[in-house]
N, C-alpha and C positions, 0 to 999 in steps of 0.2 A: 221749558225752553232748552233747545240743544245748541251749543256753541262749538264750532271748530275754530281753534286758535293756532295758526301756522301748523296745522296737522299735516304730517307727512307719513308715508308708509313705503319702506323699502323692503322688498321680499329677500330671502336668503340668497336667491340667484342673482341679486342686484337690480332686478326690475323695480322701478319706481311706480307704485300704484297711486300714490297721492303726493303732490308737491305743494307744500306750504298753503294748504286750503284754509280759507277764512270764511266762515258762514254763521249766521244765526237763524235758527228756525223757531218760530214762536209756537206755543201750544195751540192746537187747533188748525194748523195749516195743513193743506193737501199739496204735497210737493212731488213732482215727477222729475227724475233724473234721467237725461237722455245723453246719448253718445255712442261712438262706434264700440264694437266689441273690443275688450281689452283697454278701454279708455279709463277705467277706474270706477265705473258705476257701482258695481257690487262691492268693491273695496270700501267706498265711501259709506254705504249704508250699514255694512257689517262692522264698522268701527263703533257705531252707536251702542251696540250691545256687546261689544268686545269679542265677537266671533273672529275679528281680526284686530290685533293690537297696533296702534300707531307707533312708529319708531321715532317720531319727533313731534313736538308741539303738544296740544291737549284736545281732548274731546270732553266737553262738560255737559252733563244732563241734569237739569234742575239743581244747579249749583254744585254738583259732585263731579269731580275729575275721575272718569271711569277707570283710568289706569291705576288709581290708588285702591280699587276694590279687589278683594281676594276672598276665596273660600265662601262662607255663608253670606257675607255681604254682597258678593258678586251674584250669587244665586238669587238672593232676594231682589236685588236690583233688576235682574233679568225677567223677573216675574211680572213687572209692569210694562215690559216691552214685548209685544207679540211679534212673531216672525212667520212669514208666509213664503213658501218656496214655489218654484215652477212645478216641482214633481209631486206636490200635494202632501207627501209623507203621511199617508193614512194607513191603518191596518185594514187591508182590503177585505179580509174575511170576517171582519167585525161589523156590527151595525153602526149606522150613522151616529146615534146617540152615544154609544160606547166610545167612538172616536172623539166626540165632542167632550165627554166626561174625562177623557185622558188628560185634559189640561189641569185637572185637579190633583193628579198623581203626586207632584212635588209637595203638596201640602198634607197628604194622607199618611197614616201609619202604614207600615209595610204589610201588615196582614190585611188591611182593607184593600190595598192594591192587589195582593195576591188573590183574594176572594172576589174582587170586583164589587165591593160593597160601597155604595154611595148613599148619602143622605137624601131624603125627599126633596129638600130644598136645593141640593146640587142638581138633582134631575130636572127640577122645574127651571132652573137657571139655564141648563143645557137646551131644554125645549124653547126657551125664550130666545136664546142666541140663534137657534135654527129658524125660528120665526122671523128674526130680523133680516135673514139672508133669503127668505122665501122658499125654504124647503122643509118646513115643518112636517109635511105629509110623508117625507121620506125617513122620519126618525128611526123607524125600526127595520129599515131596508139595509141589506148588506152593502157595503161601499163598493164592492166589485160589480154591482149591478147598476151603478150610476154612470152617467156620462162624465166626460172630463170636466165640463163646466160645473156640474153638480158636485163633483169631488172637490173642486177648488172652493165651492161655496161652503162645503162641510169644513174645509180647512180654515176658512175665515170665521165660521161660527165657532170653531174650537179656540181660535185666537180670542174672539170676543168673550168667550166663556171665562177667560182668565182675568177679564176686566182690566185691560191695559190702558195706559194713558198714551202710548205710542204704538203704532203698527208699522213694522218695516216689511216691505214686500220685494222679493227678488225675482223679477221677470214673472209676475203671477199669471199672466195671460199668454205667455209665449207659446204654449202648447195647445191653446184652444182655437177653435174655429172662429171666424169673424163675428158671428152672431153671439156666441157665448162669451167671447172676449169683451164685447160691449156690454153684456149683462153684468158680468163680474165687475167691470170698471164702474158701472152705475151703482153696484152694491157698495163699493168703496166710498164713492161720492156721497151716497145717502148716509152711511155710517159716519163719515167725517162731519157732515152737516148736522145730523141729529144728536150724535154723541160727543162731538167736539174732540174726538180722538185725533191726535196728530198722525198723519199718514205720510210715509216717505217711501215711494217705490221707484225702482228703476225699471225702465220699459223700453223695449225695442221699437215699438211703433209710435212714431211721432204724432200721428193724427189722433190717437187715443190720449196721449199726454196733453195735447192742446185742448181737446174736447172736455176732459174731466178734471185735470189738476188746475188749481188756481195759481200755482207758481211753478215755474220750470227752471231747472238747474242744467245747464249744458256743460259736460266735462270732456276734455280732450287731452290725452296723454297725461292724466293725473292732475290737470289744472282746470280751474273753473273759468270757462270763457263766456258764459252767460248766466245770469241770475236775475229773474225778474218775473212779471206777470206773464201768464201764458197768452193773454190777449195782445201782448206787444211783441211776440216772436214773429220775425219776419223771415223771408227766404234768405236774406243776407246773413242773419244770425245763424240760421240752420246750416248754410254753407260753411260758416266759420266753425261751428261745432263739429261738423262731419268733414272737415278739411276738403270741401269741394267735391266729395264722393257722393254717390247716389244716397238720397235721404230715404231711409226705410219707413214705409207706411203699410198699414194692414191691407192685405189684398182683399178686395171686395168679392164676396161670393155668397 
């Protein structure tokens, strides 16, 4: 369970990223966070694994106040939270399986990291993760030979390989074409349903949020203005979230 209790974030320049946010996200939920650029979407999800620290209130994950964690305990905590970015963050000249195996690095002795030595069990786990996202056949292909959508699926497999209970995704399909964006979002949905991993992603495209997520959180200027089932999101709610401005949807092509 993830709890935001009067959570606030004020940046050093005085900008308020979050304002007294109160939320509870249960294990196994698939949550999409929507809102205008600069509304606080990224700030919200990045406080869960302490990429950003709250400056007021609390963020509690499985009963632990994340702001109390330091050093080794913080690193151990982060191991159970996967993070996926828009830019994939892969080693492009390395093979797909090597990128997936990289998720084991924090748990390995330095010499194994240096020499790239992985146990057979770790290699089998990496292949299983690739199979879950449908690109097992690309395991020994270099990442720079893959499409953007395939690279994002490698990033998702890498995250799965660390066996997280929570996956955070920061605009994971923003750089993908409409077809691959749909494919990657369906991967998230399937993983959420089959593995019961909590998924929280912020997303620019409202149509994909409503199609795949079961719960939608609308944020405007650091405040939650909608929190409920995706099936109950109306045009009026979206107008409130987006302050009456054009609602971004994925261009069909």
